[in-house]
VOGU-3710 file (C-alpha; in Angstrom, 3 decimals, decimal comma):
1> mgfnyedgym> -41,373/-18,480/-34,844  -43,365/-19,638/-37,833  -42,794/-21,562/-41,059  -43,848/-20,062/-44,383  -45,035/-22,842/-46,680  -44,925/-20,547/-49,720  -41,273/-19,527/-49,624  -39,808/-22,243/-47,340  -38,378/-19,802/-44,800  -38,722/-19,662/-41,023
11> ygwsyehkti> -39,766/-16,274/-39,656  -39,262/-14,893/-36,192  -38,686/-11,714/-34,232  -35,052/-10,602/-33,937  -34,346/-9,076/-30,527  -31,080/-7,737/-31,895  -32,637/-5,824/-34,815  -36,071/-5,036/-33,297  -37,803/-6,393/-36,403  -38,893/-9,639/-38,015
21> arlgedyslt> -36,188/-11,789/-39,582  -36,054/-14,625/-42,081  -34,080/-17,829/-41,436  -32,873/-19,871/-44,400  -31,956/-23,526/-44,664  -28,292/-22,560/-44,183  -29,283/-20,914/-40,866  -28,421/-17,449/-42,182  -30,562/-14,712/-40,615  -31,884/-11,814/-42,741
31> pltltqlidd> -33,574/-8,900/-40,889  -36,497/-7,342/-42,764  -37,090/-3,598/-42,470  -40,631/-2,744/-41,447  -42,385/0,314/-42,784  -42,698/1,561/-39,221  -40,622/0,790/-36,135  -42,168/-1,286/-33,355  -39,940/-0,475/-30,404  -40,518/-3,715/-28,563
41> nffvgdvsin> -39,700/-7,442/-28,593  -42,048/-10,371/-29,211  -41,704/-14,098/-28,470  -45,166/-15,278/-29,601  -45,834/-15,586/-33,321  -46,686/-17,692/-36,379  -47,085/-17,431/-40,147  -50,528/-17,875/-41,710  -51,032/-21,105/-43,644  -51,122/-19,335/-47,034
51> gsdyyiykrg> -47,865/-17,563/-46,151  -49,219/-14,071/-46,702  -48,963/-12,745/-43,132  -46,836/-13,051/-40,014  -48,652/-12,549/-36,685  -46,981/-11,560/-33,437  -48,435/-11,068/-29,977  -47,449/-9,627/-26,614  -49,616/-9,430/-23,533  -49,969/-6,282/-21,442
61> sggthglwri> -50,928/-2,632/-21,495  -47,728/-1,279/-23,112  -48,103/1,053/-26,070  -46,908/-1,523/-28,589  -48,344/-4,605/-26,896  -51,102/-6,591/-28,546  -51,767/-8,729/-31,643  -50,077/-7,522/-34,847  -50,275/-8,596/-38,487  -47,305/-8,052/-40,819
71> sldessgnyl> -47,755/-8,799/-44,517  -45,143/-11,053/-46,153  -46,652/-10,682/-49,611  -44,224/-8,629/-51,663  -46,961/-7,854/-54,191  -49,167/-6,350/-51,514  -49,309/-2,644/-50,831  -49,036/-3,524/-47,140  -45,799/-5,513/-47,494  -43,905/-5,351/-44,165
81> npqritdgss> -46,402/-2,805/-42,868  -47,300/-3,669/-39,233  -50,989/-3,415/-38,378  -52,156/-3,815/-34,801  -55,363/-5,845/-34,664  -55,994/-5,364/-30,963  -54,080/-4,154/-27,913  -52,530/-6,329/-25,239  -55,112/-5,427/-22,620  -58,128/-6,401/-24,692
91> lslsiydmaf> -56,386/-9,640/-25,686  -54,724/-10,627/-22,408  -53,503/-14,204/-22,519  -50,663/-15,876/-20,608  -49,282/-17,705/-23,677  -45,749/-18,279/-24,939  -46,391/-19,389/-28,527  -49,298/-19,778/-30,940  -49,963/-21,695/-34,147  -52,301/-21,600/-37,138
101> hpsngtlysv> -54,674/-24,491/-37,737  -53,918/-26,179/-41,110  -57,406/-25,595/-42,516  -59,694/-23,259/-40,535  -57,483/-20,136/-40,433  -57,627/-19,792/-36,628  -54,752/-19,271/-34,203  -54,527/-21,636/-31,209  -52,508/-21,780/-28,011  -52,488/-23,204/-24,485
111> tsagdlvain> -52,225/-20,799/-21,570  -50,025/-21,384/-18,547  -53,178/-22,371/-16,629  -53,971/-25,041/-19,217  -56,736/-23,257/-21,142  -57,006/-24,201/-24,812  -57,792/-20,964/-26,651  -58,745/-20,144/-30,250  -57,913/-16,628/-31,462  -59,603/-14,965/-34,416
121> pdngtvnfmg> -56,695/-13,378/-36,342  -59,009/-10,817/-37,967  -60,241/-9,138/-34,782  -58,405/-10,723/-31,838  -61,475/-12,236/-30,189  -60,882/-15,355/-28,079  -62,809/-18,570/-27,662  -61,917/-20,481/-24,474  -62,428/-24,046/-25,622  -61,747/-25,876/-22,369
131> rlpergtfga> -59,359/-26,439/-19,494  -56,704/-29,085/-20,208  -55,103/-31,141/-17,401  -51,576/-29,846/-18,078  -50,161/-26,570/-16,704  -46,911/-24,713/-17,322  -44,957/-22,587/-19,750  -45,626/-24,000/-23,208  -42,923/-22,327/-25,276  -43,454/-24,294/-28,492
141> vyfdldgrly> -46,879/-24,773/-30,112  -47,556/-26,200/-33,593  -50,032/-28,263/-35,659  -49,900/-31,370/-37,815  -51,823/-32,003/-40,999  -54,701/-33,705/-39,130  -55,423/-30,682/-36,957  -53,783/-31,941/-33,794  -52,111/-29,258/-31,703  -48,723/-30,045/-30,133
151> fsrntdgrif> -47,489/-28,073/-27,134  -44,136/-28,462/-25,376  -43,541/-27,581/-21,716  -40,269/-25,835/-20,980  -39,738/-27,053/-17,417  -39,671/-30,795/-18,121  -39,518/-31,058/-21,935  -42,734/-33,072/-22,178  -44,639/-32,696/-25,463  -48,412/-33,195/-25,522
161> rvdvsssdle> -50,969/-33,159/-28,312  -54,711/-32,620/-28,483  -57,230/-32,832/-31,323  -58,813/-29,352/-31,196  -61,859/-30,585/-33,125  -62,745/-33,296/-30,604  -65,442/-32,763/-28,032  -63,554/-34,274/-25,088  -60,197/-32,521/-25,779  -58,267/-35,539/-24,530
171> vepyaqgpks> -54,593/-34,705/-24,022  -52,115/-37,342/-25,156  -48,474/-37,418/-23,995  -46,601/-37,473/-27,290  -42,850/-37,311/-26,685  -40,139/-36,424/-24,221  -37,989/-33,486/-25,274  -35,241/-31,569/-23,480  -35,875/-29,166/-20,622  -35,302/-25,534/-21,512
181> fqndgarcal> -35,447/-22,085/-19,979  -36,401/-20,576/-23,330  -38,167/-22,578/-26,014  -39,866/-22,031/-29,348  -40,927/-24,279/-32,160  -42,590/-24,283/-35,555  -43,308/-26,716/-38,362  -45,194/-26,886/-41,622  -48,778/-27,623/-40,587  -49,462/-29,080/-44,041
191> apvaplptte> -46,815/-31,786/-43,702  -47,446/-35,214/-42,122  -45,606/-36,117/-38,929  -43,193/-38,946/-39,747  -39,666/-39,965/-38,757  -36,804/-39,325/-41,132  -35,612/-42,448/-42,997  -32,134/-41,955/-41,556  -33,312/-41,731/-37,941  -32,400/-44,685/-35,708
201> idfgdapdsy> -35,421/-45,406/-33,536  -36,223/-48,348/-31,269  -39,886/-49,421/-31,221  -41,687/-52,054/-29,193  -43,238/-55,351/-30,315  -46,709/-55,373/-28,763  -49,850/-55,203/-30,941  -50,619/-51,682/-32,121  -53,546/-51,250/-29,732  -50,905/-50,725/-27,051
211> gtsfdsngar> -49,384/-47,786/-28,933  -46,517/-49,365/-30,852  -46,358/-47,886/-34,366  -45,412/-44,295/-35,115  -48,926/-43,566/-36,412  -50,332/-44,724/-33,061  -47,855/-42,527/-31,147  -46,097/-45,730/-30,162  -43,423/-45,970/-27,500  -40,166/-45,149/-29,266
221> hqledgapil> -36,642/-44,078/-28,412  -34,200/-42,290/-30,660  -30,953/-44,184/-30,208  -28,079/-42,151/-28,786  -24,533/-43,124/-27,888  -24,083/-43,471/-24,135  -27,793/-43,602/-23,360  -29,031/-46,409/-21,085  -30,537/-49,555/-22,619  -32,254/-52,642/-21,261
231> gtlvdsevqa> -29,937/-55,624/-21,216  -27,036/-55,396/-23,631  -28,716/-55,357/-27,085  -30,817/-52,775/-28,931  -31,878/-52,480/-32,556  -33,528/-49,766/-34,629  -36,211/-49,405/-37,278  -37,824/-46,513/-39,149  -41,303/-47,873/-38,368  -42,428/-50,497/-35,880
241> plgvesddsm> -42,945/-53,848/-37,676  -46,252/-55,219/-36,415  -47,820/-58,651/-36,178  -45,623/-61,525/-37,302  -42,948/-59,068/-38,422  -41,869/-57,858/-35,009  -38,610/-56,002/-34,697  -37,033/-59,280/-33,557  -37,777/-60,970/-36,874  -36,552/-57,911/-38,801
251> gsddedgvsf> -33,313/-57,495/-36,832  -31,783/-58,917/-33,680  -33,786/-60,262/-30,756  -32,977/-57,355/-28,455  -35,449/-58,185/-25,679  -32,754/-59,243/-23,203  -33,212/-56,840/-20,301  -36,112/-58,405/-18,395  -36,663/-61,887/-16,976  -39,857/-63,028/-15,261
261> itdiaagqka> -38,561/-65,290/-12,501  -42,001/-66,208/-11,193  -45,356/-66,375/-12,878  -47,628/-63,353/-12,793  -50,467/-64,506/-10,577  -53,426/-62,730/-9,000  -52,824/-61,325/-5,537  -49,257/-62,592/-5,364  -45,776/-61,150/-5,583  -43,945/-61,515/-8,870
271> lisvkttgng> -40,165/-61,663/-9,000  -38,881/-59,800/-12,046  -35,228/-59,319/-12,957  -34,359/-56,076/-14,766  -30,889/-55,384/-16,178  -29,636/-52,114/-17,646  -26,464/-51,135/-19,423  -25,796/-47,579/-18,291  -27,580/-45,517/-15,668  -31,261/-44,794/-16,138
281> yvnawidfni> -34,850/-44,785/-14,929  -37,143/-47,715/-15,693  -40,907/-47,397/-16,170  -43,011/-50,501/-16,793  -46,597/-51,641/-17,309  -48,534/-54,902/-17,546  -51,944/-55,071/-19,209  -53,691/-56,731/-16,262  -57,230/-56,500/-17,647  -56,144/-57,700/-21,133
291> ngefeddeqi> -57,991/-54,884/-22,917  -55,133/-54,131/-25,312  -54,006/-50,931/-23,574  -51,508/-49,930/-20,902  -53,473/-47,870/-18,387  -52,299/-45,629/-15,542  -53,241/-48,106/-12,805  -51,325/-50,869/-14,613  -47,904/-49,264/-14,081  -45,666/-51,564/-12,035
301> lqgrvindet> -42,463/-49,459/-12,064  -42,285/-45,671/-11,995  -38,891/-44,061/-12,356  -37,057/-47,029/-10,820  -33,346/-46,181/-10,677  -31,276/-49,034/-12,107  -27,683/-48,015/-12,667  -25,747/-50,401/-14,911  -26,798/-53,434/-12,872  -29,324/-56,213/-12,474
311> qvlsldmpad> -32,050/-55,829/-9,860  -34,476/-58,551/-8,792  -37,729/-56,828/-7,916  -40,560/-58,256/-5,848  -43,755/-56,609/-7,077  -47,344/-56,995/-5,914  -49,748/-58,188/-8,590  -53,423/-57,117/-8,397  -55,909/-59,633/-7,058  -58,452/-58,833/-9,788
321> lqtgsswarf> -56,273/-59,387/-12,867  -57,744/-61,251/-15,824  -56,260/-64,621/-16,671  -54,855/-65,261/-20,129  -52,281/-63,961/-22,595  -51,252/-60,327/-22,283  -48,311/-57,926/-22,749  -45,808/-56,056/-20,608  -43,806/-52,967/-21,586  -40,526/-51,770/-20,067
331> rvsdtpklpp> -38,884/-48,427/-20,933  -35,507/-47,105/-19,787  -34,294/-43,546/-20,339  -32,667/-40,549/-18,678  -36,142/-39,246/-17,786  -37,711/-40,374/-14,480  -41,291/-40,391/-15,758  -42,288/-41,727/-19,152  -45,804/-42,744/-20,263  -46,397/-46,104/-21,987
341> tggasggeve> -46,581/-44,381/-25,378  -44,817/-41,495/-27,077  -41,267/-40,680/-28,004  -38,110/-40,103/-25,995  -34,535/-39,244/-26,820  -32,175/-42,020/-25,760  -33,069/-45,251/-24,033  -34,974/-48,336/-25,166  -38,401/-49,970/-25,079  -38,891/-53,730/-24,696
351> dypvelygrr> -42,274/-55,468/-24,946  -42,885/-58,980/-23,650  -45,790/-61,388/-24,116  -46,812/-62,643/-20,669  -49,257/-65,117/-19,233  -51,474/-63,985/-16,371  -52,593/-66,673/-13,964  -55,219/-66,940/-11,305  -54,383/-67,891/-7,743  -52,200/-70,848/-8,588
361> vttsyypses> -49,278/-69,210/-6,801  -49,288/-69,655/-3,027  -47,334/-67,562/-0,554  -46,684/-68,949/2,924  -45,395/-66,738/5,725  -43,538/-67,339/8,961  -44,790/-66,451/11,502  -47,517/-64,476/9,625  -47,853/-62,123/6,686  -46,977/-59,013/8,702
371> gsvtlayedl> -45,452/-60,524/11,851  -41,974/-61,533/12,949  -40,367/-63,635/15,658  -37,445/-62,797/17,921  -34,216/-64,794/17,804  -31,773/-64,593/20,712  -28,342/-66,217/21,016  -25,723/-67,014/23,660  -22,341/-66,842/21,915  -20,045/-68,662/24,410
381> wpatgdydmn> -21,197/-72,135/23,362  -20,325/-74,837/24,342  -20,182/-72,894/27,642  -23,349/-71,237/28,919  -21,429/-68,158/30,038  -23,532/-65,513/31,746  -26,613/-66,913/29,948  -28,158/-63,490/29,484  -29,296/-64,529/25,987  -28,671/-61,094/24,521
391> dlvmsystql> -25,357/-61,590/22,713  -27,342/-61,221/19,487  -31,082/-60,454/19,426  -32,903/-60,159/16,097  -36,322/-59,871/14,526  -36,858/-62,525/11,869  -39,475/-63,593/9,311  -39,631/-65,754/6,185  -41,745/-66,176/3,092  -42,111/-69,166/0,758
401> itvaldndpa> -43,691/-68,857/-2,704  -44,836/-72,061/-4,377  -46,445/-72,694/-7,750  -48,676/-75,557/-8,804  -47,480/-77,589/-11,764  -49,627/-77,210/-14,889  -50,472/-80,902/-15,133  -50,958/-81,472/-11,402  -52,431/-78,644/-9,310  -51,870/-80,632/-6,121
411> nrsvysievs> -48,129/-80,859/-6,744  -46,488/-77,572/-5,843  -42,883/-76,575/-6,427  -40,838/-73,884/-4,707  -40,473/-70,722/-6,749  -38,770/-68,383/-4,328  -37,860/-67,820/-0,689  -37,478/-64,549/1,162  -35,936/-64,017/4,590  -36,066/-60,672/6,418
421> geilaigasi> -34,868/-59,389/9,745  -33,044/-56,777/11,758  -30,593/-56,589/14,658  -32,330/-55,547/17,893  -29,472/-55,892/20,390  -25,840/-56,964/20,683  -24,549/-57,664/24,184  -21,228/-59,248/23,363  -17,637/-58,302/22,740  -17,289/-61,357/20,500
431> hsgfaveipg> -17,898/-60,424/16,879  -20,380/-62,945/15,517  -21,820/-63,362/12,042  -25,383/-64,374/11,212  -26,429/-66,904/8,582  -29,458/-68,911/7,459  -29,439/-72,504/6,241  -32,508/-73,564/4,238  -33,016/-77,306/4,793  -34,447/-79,004/1,725
441> lprsavdqdn> -33,075/-76,417/-0,717  -29,963/-77,713/-2,495  -27,349/-75,105/-3,247  -27,496/-76,169/-6,901  -31,204/-75,226/-7,090  -30,590/-71,559/-6,234  -30,900/-69,117/-9,142  -27,608/-67,385/-8,365  -27,898/-64,913/-11,237  -31,043/-63,381/-9,775
451> mslkingtyq> -30,694/-63,866/-6,018  -30,141/-60,714/-3,937  -29,299/-59,553/-0,437  -30,303/-56,028/0,524  -29,099/-54,513/3,818  -30,231/-51,083/4,927  -31,605/-50,469/1,431  -28,360/-51,351/-0,361  -27,929/-54,417/-2,536  -24,842/-56,358/-1,461
461> trafleegag> -22,217/-57,174/-4,066  -20,213/-59,608/-1,942  -20,682/-63,361/-2,207  -23,323/-64,436/0,308  -24,235/-67,970/-0,844  -21,641/-69,947/1,041  -19,433/-72,435/-0,737  -17,739/-75,456/0,750  -17,618/-79,206/0,954  -20,192/-81,170/2,870
471> yenavfivyd> -23,130/-78,925/1,942  -26,448/-80,496/1,072  -28,470/-77,358/1,797  -28,016/-73,743/0,719  -26,422/-71,540/3,400  -26,584/-67,750/3,140  -24,261/-65,430/5,075  -26,335/-62,365/5,994  -23,777/-60,608/8,231  -20,082/-61,476/8,303
481> dahdyvtrge> -19,917/-59,382/11,478  -23,122/-58,124/13,087  -21,227/-55,313/14,805  -20,667/-53,646/11,431  -24,345/-52,775/11,144  -25,012/-51,054/14,484  -23,714/-47,959/16,205  -23,541/-48,002/19,998  -24,755/-45,020/21,988  -22,149/-42,621/23,316
491> gceffrtedy> -20,258/-44,132/26,236  -21,935/-47,529/25,785  -20,022/-50,802/25,705  -22,783/-52,695/23,906  -25,826/-52,044/21,711  -29,141/-51,936/23,595  -28,241/-54,290/26,445  -27,182/-51,754/29,096  -29,905/-49,614/30,621  -30,481/-46,373/28,721
501> cggtsesrft> -27,702/-47,298/26,325  -29,233/-47,360/22,882  -27,746/-46,534/19,514  -28,774/-46,936/15,904  -29,211/-50,004/13,715  -28,688/-50,021/9,955  -29,141/-53,743/9,693  -32,564/-54,325/8,147  -32,050/-57,084/5,572  -34,050/-58,849/2,894
511> lsvpvsgdvs> -32,662/-62,018/1,357  -34,410/-62,952/-1,912  -33,753/-66,470/-3,188  -35,320/-67,415/-6,530  -35,282/-71,155/-7,166  -34,361/-72,461/-10,597  -34,267/-76,175/-9,810  -37,195/-78,521/-9,307  -37,781/-78,429/-5,545  -41,067/-79,724/-4,168
521> ddaiddllfn> -42,645/-77,740/-1,356  -42,756/-81,039/0,581  -38,965/-80,797/0,886  -39,242/-77,604/2,949  -41,395/-78,433/5,937  -40,246/-75,794/8,434  -40,390/-72,130/7,412  -38,240/-71,160/10,397  -35,382/-72,717/8,421  -32,106/-72,897/10,377
531> pfifgesarr> -30,823/-69,452/11,416  -27,552/-69,480/13,358  -24,597/-67,387/14,469  -20,952/-68,181/13,909  -17,606/-66,888/15,070  -16,377/-64,006/12,925  -12,814/-65,242/13,334  -13,789/-68,903/13,831  -16,333/-69,963/11,197  -16,217/-73,523/12,519
541> ievhlkgkpp> -18,031/-72,485/15,734  -21,779/-72,317/15,175  -24,644/-71,716/17,599  -28,061/-72,998/16,524  -31,538/-73,166/17,957  -32,310/-76,151/20,150  -32,743/-79,284/18,032  -31,302/-77,709/14,860  -28,184/-79,494/13,503  -24,959/-77,697/12,541
551> tgkadtsllg> -23,963/-77,131/8,917  -21,190/-78,962/7,085  -18,659/-76,287/8,058  -19,143/-76,633/11,834  -16,576/-78,347/14,073  -18,761/-81,228/15,259  -16,074/-82,374/17,709  -17,311/-79,606/20,030  -20,772/-81,151/20,257  -21,279/-82,652/23,704
561> sgddasnpsa> -18,342/-80,743/25,239  -18,412/-78,141/27,987  -21,977/-77,392/29,089  -23,361/-78,727/25,825  -25,149/-82,109/25,916  -25,711/-82,587/22,192  -26,172/-86,165/20,979  -26,363/-86,251/17,165  -27,377/-89,912/17,054  -30,442/-89,034/19,124
571> gryyqtasgl> -31,170/-85,865/17,191  -30,266/-83,756/20,242  -28,444/-80,510/19,457  -27,398/-77,323/21,218  -28,860/-77,839/24,682  -27,628/-78,529/28,173  -28,280/-81,714/30,087  -31,321/-80,066/31,677  -32,674/-79,025/28,275  -31,645/-75,358/28,353
581> pfaivigdsw> -30,979/-74,009/24,828  -28,100/-71,840/23,628  -30,466/-69,981/21,324  -34,194/-69,357/21,458  -37,017/-68,299/19,143  -39,926/-66,309/20,573  -43,060/-65,992/18,515  -43,507/-62,298/19,181  -41,640/-59,148/20,148  -39,723/-59,639/23,374
591> dhpeeahdla> -38,107/-57,645/26,184  -34,629/-59,138/26,485  -32,552/-59,247/29,697  -30,177/-56,475/30,650  -26,491/-57,236/30,296  -25,206/-60,037/32,606  -28,663/-60,983/33,927  -29,281/-64,710/33,562  -32,285/-65,491/31,358  -33,600/-68,081/33,810
601> qtypsfepya> -33,464/-65,539/36,646  -34,970/-62,748/34,554  -37,817/-64,993/33,397  -38,319/-67,538/36,239  -40,791/-69,597/34,152  -38,259/-70,165/31,391  -36,288/-72,999/32,966  -39,344/-75,207/33,671  -40,591/-74,414/30,152  -37,279/-75,510/28,593
611> ssggstnsdw> -36,890/-78,572/30,778  -40,408/-79,766/29,925  -39,720/-79,495/26,215  -42,226/-76,652/25,980  -45,187/-78,544/27,428  -45,572/-76,147/30,395  -45,196/-72,396/31,000  -45,582/-71,550/27,315  -46,189/-67,889/28,192  -42,870/-67,565/30,036
621> yrtenavtsk> -41,636/-64,782/27,691  -44,397/-62,289/28,497  -43,229/-59,156/30,253  -45,655/-59,675/33,117  -43,835/-62,942/33,878  -40,418/-61,264/34,084  -38,445/-59,690/36,884  -38,700/-56,272/35,289  -35,691/-54,851/37,137  -33,540/-57,317/35,166
631> lfqe> -34,889/-56,283/31,754  -33,137/-53,873/29,426  -34,578/-50,387/29,766  -34,515/-48,229/26,610
//
């Protein structure tokens, strides 16, 4: 297709009539009778800038293939007389559209291999100008007034542009269009590219060096009903107001989809809350080197699926970021991959001024950055039962992020806490839950709007911050019933406690707790926290590690009963008279006992270790110190 500037008509090849046809503004199609029949069909063509000729092209050795010129000048003796300039073998290009340059009279196209080609319309000779980085079927090709060539890829709808007069031929992603099996496009190359005054478009707010205004190919979204947006508000403008006249000052403050829970600090994790209305893909960037551009290596989210929900994301920040004032850009749309600039149909862009800090954020890990400990519980407390210490076995690790106050670098406050773990074994018919109390963190200081619990990759929608009287510290219920997250092997009574009786675990959890209150890191002095199990049908029964107190919901009348020798006034909890615990923490991976094998008999050094308060036999848990016949065999 091609646009004739002289008469205002679109011209194309009609497959139905086997001739060229003229398309008016009312979309009526008028076939034009050629002076000679060309028994073929063409899908590559354009009208010369002066409107005198229509050119069509078809690759191949067929008798009618090649580059043709058809005069549109009614005063010419050659009006509608097809003239073949060259055959389709001499001019053999894998192209799907072509366009005239607005001033130099040359035809241009991009081949499926990405070659930018210039075609002399007088003789059909080709100049291969360079290989572009994009490949595909480019079914629509056209120019703007400044000599920039636009080419649209059918398979994904992406539109690119390149200045054909530049030496580097840099390709710029321009807009996101629809996917199509067949595609063509044309425009008046003498007209500027500008949005219609009636078009509702959402622009960003960042300075124009980031690509904000239309003239800078700024990030922009044509507003559509039902399309996803960030937060709940979106506004529109014909052009992006820049500087002091951001789109917030011109309309509503629609930047309500993103919250930075923690500071952005070098080498640390940043907690960022992103909310969408509707289902969409989120792409985001932060200008980490503060050079006024969003670069490829500064993308922090790529096609993140956020479906009508709020997600709290923990993202790694680069260690070499520059400190100071910068900008972040978030885009949501129906398209998985969007660049930081260019247009898209549907969706929204939100820009945020951000501060980038040096290493004033500190992350502490328990037991180490990549390690975990093993927790093991005996669930018959206050009785010791079979004391095989495999009723619930878990891996467990924690992370504490603190931030120094601006006016006192030595005074650090808690910004967020993360707890992770996974069920390793369940050797009990009792259905127990698992929870974590965080001593020193008041329940009121938890940012409940942005906290999250993810199990087996799925964010939990149930309430997991426990409520109830008598609570000074925040308590989080990870599993209401640990059995719900494992599948026993066929014919097995338990999960990984009977020899050669395995199964599958879908229990990997991550608890993210942003802190909104003022909590000093001095208040949290033990990163183990207080993990415990409780009765699924009897919440009042809790089993804690040795020396850890029960929560406000526990039945404290059971302390000191049965085999338990707890003495709260002496700070003695969950241990027998000889010092044996009802739950243990091991600072490494651990081979747990087989079902019904007493821990003290499986690991003979354990009892003297426990009785001595840990002063002797500290390596009791190593496999070489076990009676291996009593260990669980995978």
